[in-house]
C-alpha positions in Angstrom: 7.0 77.4 -13.7 10.4 76.8 -12.1 13.0 78.5 -10.1 15.2 78.5 -7.0 14.6 79.6 -3.4 16.5 79.2 -0.1 14.7 75.9 0.2 16.1 74.7 -3.1 14.8 74.2 -6.6 11.0 74.3 -7.1 8.5 73.5 -9.9 4.8 74.3 -10.3 2.9 72.2 -12.8 -0.6 72.8 -14.1 -2.1 69.3 -14.5 -5.4 70.5 -15.8 -7.3 71.6 -17.8 -6.4 69.4 -20.7 -6.9 70.6 -24.3 -10.1 68.5 -24.4 -11.5 70.1 -21.3 -10.6 73.6 -22.7 -12.6 72.8 -25.8 -15.6 71.6 -23.8 -15.5 74.7 -21.7 -15.6 76.9 -24.8 -18.5 74.8 -26.1 -20.4 75.3 -22.9 -19.9 79.0 -23.0 -21.0 79.1 -26.6 -24.4 77.8 -25.6 -25.1 81.0 -23.8 -24.5 83.2 -26.8 -27.9 84.6 -28.0 -28.8 84.3 -31.6 -29.8 87.4 -33.6 -32.9 89.0 -32.2 -32.8 87.0 -28.9 -32.4 88.7 -25.5 -29.3 88.0 -23.4 -30.0 85.4 -20.7 -28.3 84.7 -17.4 -25.1 82.8 -17.3 -25.4 80.0 -14.7 -22.6 77.9 -13.3 -21.9 74.8 -15.3 -20.9 71.4 -14.1 -18.5 69.9 -14.2 -16.0 72.8 -14.1 -13.9 72.0 -17.1 -11.5 74.8 -16.4 -10.6 73.7 -12.8 -6.8 74.0 -12.5 -5.1 71.3 -10.6 -1.5 72.3 -9.5 1.4 70.2 -8.5 4.0 72.1 -6.4 7.4 70.5 -5.9 10.1 72.0 -3.7 12.9 70.1 -2.2 11.7 66.6 -1.5 8.1 67.8 -1.0 5.2 67.4 -3.5 1.9 69.1 -2.9 -1.2 68.4 -4.9 -3.9 71.2 -5.1 -7.0 69.6 -6.4 -9.1 72.7 -7.1 -12.7 71.7 -8.1 -11.8 69.2 -10.7 -14.3 66.4 -10.9 -14.2 62.8 -11.9 -15.9 62.1 -15.2 -16.6 59.1 -17.3 -13.7 59.6 -19.7 -10.1 58.3 -19.9 -8.7 61.7 -20.9 -10.9 64.2 -18.9 -11.2 65.1 -15.3 -9.0 63.2 -12.8 -8.4 60.4 -15.3 -6.9 63.0 -17.6 -4.6 64.2 -14.8 -3.3 60.6 -14.3 -2.3 60.5 -17.9 0.1 63.5 -17.6 3.8 62.8 -17.7 4.3 64.2 -14.2 1.6 61.8 -12.7 3.2 58.9 -14.5 6.7 59.7 -13.3 6.1 58.2 -9.8 5.7 61.5 -8.0 4.1 61.0 -4.6 2.4 63.9 -2.7 2.5 64.3 1.0 -0.1 67.1 1.1 -3.4 67.0 -0.8 -6.0 69.7 -1.1 -9.0 67.5 -1.7 -11.1 68.6 -4.8 -14.7 69.7 -4.8 -15.2 69.9 -1.0 -14.7 66.1 -0.7 -17.7 65.3 -2.8 -18.0 61.9 -4.5 -18.0 63.8 -7.8 -14.3 64.7 -7.3 -13.2 61.3 -5.9 -10.9 59.1 -7.9 -9.4 56.2 -6.0 -6.5 55.9 -8.5 -5.4 59.4 -7.6 -5.0 58.4 -4.0 -3.3 55.1 -4.9 -0.9 56.4 -7.5 -0.3 60.1 -6.7 -0.7 60.6 -2.9 1.4 58.9 -0.2 -0.3 56.7 2.4 -1.5 58.8 5.4 -0.7 62.1 3.6 -2.1 65.3 5.1 -5.4 65.9 3.3 -7.4 69.2 3.7 -10.8 70.3 2.5 -13.5 72.9 2.9 -17.1 71.9 3.3 -20.0 73.1 1.2 -23.4 73.6 2.8 -26.4 75.1 1.0 -29.9 74.0 1.8 -30.1 70.2 1.7 -26.8 70.0 -0.1 -24.2 69.2 2.6 -20.8 68.1 1.4 -19.0 66.0 2.4 -21.6 63.5 3.6 -20.6 60.9 6.2 -20.0 58.4 3.4 -17.8 60.9 1.5 -15.9 61.8 4.6 -15.3 58.1 5.3 -13.9 57.6 1.8 -11.2 60.1 2.6 -10.5 58.7 6.0 -10.0 55.3 4.5 -7.0 56.7 2.7 -5.4 58.8 5.4 -5.5 59.3 9.2 -4.4 62.9 8.6 -7.5 64.4 7.1 -8.7 67.8 8.2 -11.7 70.1 7.4 -12.1 73.8 8.0 -15.5 73.5 9.6 -17.3 70.4 10.8 -20.8 71.8 11.3 -23.0 73.4 8.6 -22.5 77.1 8.2 -25.4 79.3 9.2 -26.0 81.9 6.5 -28.9 84.2 7.4 -30.5 85.8 4.4 -30.4 89.6 4.0 -34.0 90.8 3.7 -34.7 93.4 1.2 -37.8 95.1 -0.3 -39.7 92.7 -2.6 -38.7 94.6 -5.8 -35.0 94.5 -4.8 -35.3 90.8 -3.9 -36.7 90.1 -7.4 -33.9 91.9 -9.1 -31.3 90.1 -6.9 -32.8 86.7 -7.7 -32.8 87.6 -11.4 -29.1 88.4 -11.5 -27.7 85.9 -9.0 -28.0 82.3 -8.1 -29.6 81.9 -4.6 -29.7 85.6 -3.7 -27.4 87.2 -1.1 -26.4 85.8 2.3 -24.0 86.8 5.1 -20.7 85.0 5.1 -18.8 84.1 8.3 -16.3 86.8 9.3 -14.0 84.3 11.0 -13.8 81.3 8.7 -11.9 78.2 9.7 -8.5 77.7 8.3 -5.9 74.9 8.1 -2.2 75.9 8.1 0.4 73.4 7.0 4.1 74.1 7.5 7.3 72.3 7.2 11.0 73.1 7.4 11.8 72.1 3.8 15.4 73.3 3.8 16.3 71.3 6.9 15.3 68.0 5.3 12.2 67.6 7.5 9.7 65.2 6.0 6.6 65.8 8.0 4.0 68.6 8.1 3.0 70.7 11.1 -0.8 71.2 10.9 -2.4 74.1 12.8 -6.3 74.2 13.1 -7.7 77.7 13.3 -11.2 79.0 14.1 -13.0 75.7 14.4 -11.1 73.7 11.8 -10.8 70.1 13.0 -10.0 66.5 12.0 -12.4 65.0 9.5 
């Protein structure tokens, strides 16, 4: 997509999914199709997310990389390696703002992306993921990001408390059957990171506002 604004010409590029990832996603969905005479089963989330859409937004002299939930896989043409093979990535484009993929997990980390596609000390933002014993990013995963930039921010530093909503046993059973992990209460005041810049004025830096507990990584 492309067009013009008061800030100048802009382009938005979808760098994933590749054709190979699209095929893999269709194959994954096909596994859930019941055969004749079989009951329909539950559709559970699949990993990696082959349909994660990475976007590159270019406006004026600014380039922004939105990493979605794309993961790094052992393939030269899939995941983040696939992104690095795109014409845009090969053109020497450098991004000053990076939405880090997959909550900063090691599964979404690709050092070459930082080295080839993101400027040194770019503004990097992420949201954590906490569920049971799974807490992302771990200290080691956070340090991997910090090693690339001194301007890394996270929407919430501490684990989110999600009290479960207690229901009658028969209702709980039905909820467990049709969902993954049941129901929980979400925060009503989630943290947020706001990044702004005066693009039309030739400004080259980002003004970062940390809202409702968002903080440096």
